[in-house]
N, C-alpha and C positions, 0 to 999 in steps of 0.2 A: 395406420401405424404412426406412433409418435416419432418425432425427429430423433429423440434420444435413442430409441431402439434401432432406427434405421442406421444411425451412425455406428453404433456398436456392432450391428450385424455386418456392415461393410468392413469394419476393422477386422472382425474375426473370421468372416467367411470369404472376403475378397470378392473380386469380380473378373469376369472375362472381358477383355478389351478386344472388340471386333476388329476385323481388318479395315473396315471403313473408318473407325475411330483412330486406329493407328496411323492411317494415311494423313490425318490432320494434326496429329500430335507432334510436338517438338521431338526430334530424334537425333541421335549421333550418326556418325558416318556408317556404322554397321547396323543401323536400325534400332539400337537400344533406346529405350525411353525411361528406364529406371536405373538407379545405381544403389546397390544395397551395401551401405556402410555399417548400419546398426540394425539389430533385429526389429526394432520398432519403427524404423524409418525407410524400409526397403520397398515400399509400395509407391503408388501414384497419389499425390495429394489432390483431392477434389475440393472445390468450393461449391457448396450447395445453397441456393437461394441467397447468395451474397453474404452469408453470415455463418454457415456451418462448414467447418473444415475437417477433413477426415483422410487419414492415410489408408489407402485401399491396396492390399496385396494383390498382385497379378495372379490370376488363376486361369486354368485352361479347361476345367471341368469341376464338378462337385460343388457348385455354388448356384443359387437362384439368381444372382445378379450379373448383369452385363452392362458395359458402357459402349454405346453405339453412337452413330452419327446420323441425324435425320434433318434434312433441309439445312445442311451446313451448321447444325447445332448439336452439341453433345447432349445425350440423354442417358438416363439410367433406366434399365428395364429390370423388373422382378418377375421371374417366370413369364417372360416375353411381354409383360404389360409395362408400358411406358409410365413411369412415375411422374406426377405433376410437380416437378421441381426443376429449377434451372441448374445447369451444371457447367462449371468452368474447371479446366484442368490447369493446375499450377505446375509448370514444367520443372524438371530437374535442371541444374545448370549445365551449360554447354561444356564447361571445362571438365565436368565429371563424365558426361556422356562420350566425349571425344578424347578423354584421358590426356588433356593438355599437360605438358611438363614444363618445369622451369627451364629457362634457357641457360646455356653455359655449362660449366663443369658439373653443377649439381644434378641436373636432369631428373629431378624428383617429380613424380606425379603430383599435381596440385591438389587433387582430391585426397591425398594422404595427409595434407596439411590443413586444409579448410574444406567446408562443405556447406552448401545452402539448402535449407529445408523450408519450404513455404516462403516467408519473407525474412528469415533470420539466417545470417552467416555464422557458422561455428568455427572458431579457431581451436585447433588441437595442439597445444604446445608439447605434449608428451605422447610418444608412441608407447603402447603398452600401459601398464599401471603397476604401482607398487602394491596396491590392494589386490585381493584375489576373490572377488565376488563371483560366485559359481555360475551365474546366469549371464555374465558380461562377456562380450566378444573381445574386449580389450585384452583378456587373459591370454589369447593366442598370439599376441604380438610381443616381440622383443622390446624391452624397456629402453627408451632413449629420449633425451631432451633435445628439442629441435631449436637451432639457432634463431634468434629473433629476426635477423635479416632475411633468412629464408622464408619464415612465416610472413613477413611483411611483403615480400615479392608475390606470394600466393594471394594475399589479401588484395593487393592492387589489381590482380587479374580478376578476382572474384567479384569485386564491387562494380566492374565494368562488363560483366558477363552479358552476352547477347540474348540469352534465354531467360535469365532470372537474376535481376539485380536486387540485393537485399536491402531491407529497411533498417534493421538493427543487427547488433553483433553480440554473440556469446563467446566468452572464453571458457572452455570446459576442461575436463581432465584428459588423461588419467591423473591419478594422485601421485605427486612427486615422492622421491625417496625422503625419508625422515632424517636428512642431514642438512647442515647450514648452507652448503653449496647449492643444493636443489631448491631450498627455500629462497635463497637469494636470486637464483635464476627465475623462479616463478614470479617473485616480486617485481623484477625488471620487466617481465612480460606484461604483468598487470599494469604497470606504470606506462609502458611505451604506447600501447595501442589506443586507449581512450584519448591520450594527449595528442596523438598524431592523426586521429580521425575524429575530430570534434563534432562533425555534423551527424555522427551516428550515436544512438543511445546504446550503452554497453551494459551487459549482464555478465555475471560470473557464476560458475557452478563449482563448488568445492566442498570438502569435508572440514569439520572444525579444526582450526589450527591457529597458532599465534603468528605474530610478525616474524619471530625467530623460532627455531626448532624446539627450544626448551621452555617456551612460554605458553604452555597448554593449560591455562587457567583463565578465570574470568577476566582478569586484568589484561592478560596477553591477548585473549580474544578481542577485547574492546580496542586495544591498540591496533591490531591488524585490521579490524573492520573499519576503524576511522581512517586508516591508511587507504583502504580500498575506495571509500566514499569521498573523503576530503582531498586526498593527495592524487589519487588515480582518476577519480571521476566516474566510478560505476554508479548506475542508477538503481539497479536491482540485483538481487543475489539469490541463488538457489542452494539449499543445504539439504540433501536428500536423506531422510531417515530410512526410507525404503521398506523396512519391516518393523513390526512392533513386538511380536512374540520372541521372547529371549532365546528359546531353544533354536528356533528357526534362524534367528540372527547369527547365532554361533555356527550354524550349519551352512548357511548360504552367503553370509557377509561377515566372515570371521574377523577381518580387520576393523570393520565398523563396529562390530560387537565389542571389541577390545576398548574402543574409545568410550563406549557406553552411552545409553540413551540419555542419561542425565547430562552428560557433556554436550550432547546434541541439543537438548532443551536449553541449556545455558547459552550455547553459541547462538541459537535461533532467537532467544529472548533478547540477547544483547544486540543482535543484528537488527531486530525490529526497533529497538530503542534508537539505533543510529541511522538506519535507512528509512524507517517509518513503517506504520501499519500497512499491510498489503504490498509492501515493496520486497518482501522476503517470501519465498515459497519452498515447499519441501515435497518431493515426489514419494509416493507410496506404491509399491508393486502389489497389484491386486491379483489374487489367484494362487499365491503360495502359502497363505495362511488363512485361518478362518475369517469369515466376514466380521465377526465380533472384534477380532484383533485389529483388523484394518480400521474399523469404525472408532475404536479406542484411540488409535493414532490420529485419525481425523479430528477427533474432539480435542486431544491434547495440543496438536499443532494449531488448531483454530484458536484455542484459548490463549495462545502466546502472541496472537496477532499476525500469524503466518498463514499463507495460503496453501492448503493441501492440493496436490496434483495427483490424480489417480491414473496410474499407468498399468494397463493389463500385462501380465506376464506373457512374454513371447519366447518360446524355446529358440535360443540362438544357435545357429549352425556352427559346429566346431567347439561348442562348450560342453561341459560335463552334463548339462541339463537339456541337450537338444532333443532328447526323446521324451521329455516330460510333457504331459498333456497341458494344453492351454485352457484357461478357464472358459466355462460355458457362458453363453450370452445371458442366460437367465440369472446366473450368479453375478455377473457384472452389472446387470440392470438393478438387482436388489441393492448392491453396494452403492451405486451412484445415487439412487433415490434416497436411501437412508443418509448417505453422506451429505447430500444437498440440504436436508433438513437440519443436520447438525451444524453445518457452517452458518446457516441462516441465523441460528440462535446466538451466534457470536458476532454477528454483523460482518461475516466473511463470505467468501464465495469460492467455488472450486476453480482452480486455475488450469493453465496460465491465463492471465488477464489479456494478453495479446491474442486476438481471435485466431489468426493464422497459426500461431504456435500451439493451439489446441488440437492440431491435426492427429497427433498420436496419443492423446490423453482421453480418458473417459469423462465426458462432461454431460451435464443435464441441459438439454436444449428445449426451448419453448416451441410449442406448436406441434402440429401433426399433418400428415398428408391425407 
């Protein structure tokens, strides 16, 4: 079996974690070893052969895979056969597993403010989201903007976590309200953290926007992107197109559909000019539209000097799409092999470029077992 197929099967089919494996894993006070904040990150991150990272959902049956412990080493079994591959478990942070809270009057769970996945810390300045993407679990949360001092307290705890200390930091969504106060709030967040944590590389994930709320044009995009790179100090940026098919964009991501694909392309093109080739990436959700649509998006994004990131659709609990079927392994394999050929033609590659951050993305991996 090729490593590409193994990774995708583990992502889609999950694994049983035996009692022996659980005894050696990092756990919280109640025995929990996972924390499910997003649909695509709720499993256990495994490092295979020191270079392949995969988010593996926890299963109790109906999967051929299991993670066991033999001679004090983690192993993966497929149908009771031990695979010839080294296994390391990347733990969830202790602050999440033990539900650490901020001290004092606030008493907010730290995992509601920040979360570490693999080697990246994510700061979430906004609870909920102004956008209403049908597959996103942010939609079930009430919208609120979190004070910078509270987020900073959470970051200080997270970067010293005893289970998992991050290497780099992402500031992500949700998307703020389209008014000047919300834009100013987010701009201050973007400015504060890279300047106050200079030893970390910073990444930002957002939708096309200007520095100010009425500046949604190419010049406004450029001013905002220059602010992020030159004044704030971000190294990379993610602008997620997510879907290519116009009808499905209107159905599943109506707010992004209103912005329009051409505006996304303009924003991405401008971001590449300012941040550089391969410093901008864009996620595509695989499994909600036809393969040919996903591949058209891969080609368009690659032609702009932007890195495509393939993310398999995962039905999120509590969303309107929780009963939708997830894509078949064979469909994902076809997509990733075709996409890998396309990006190579443009001198690009499938992302993310940070290897641990590929744990919940569909990537083409070299080699086989």
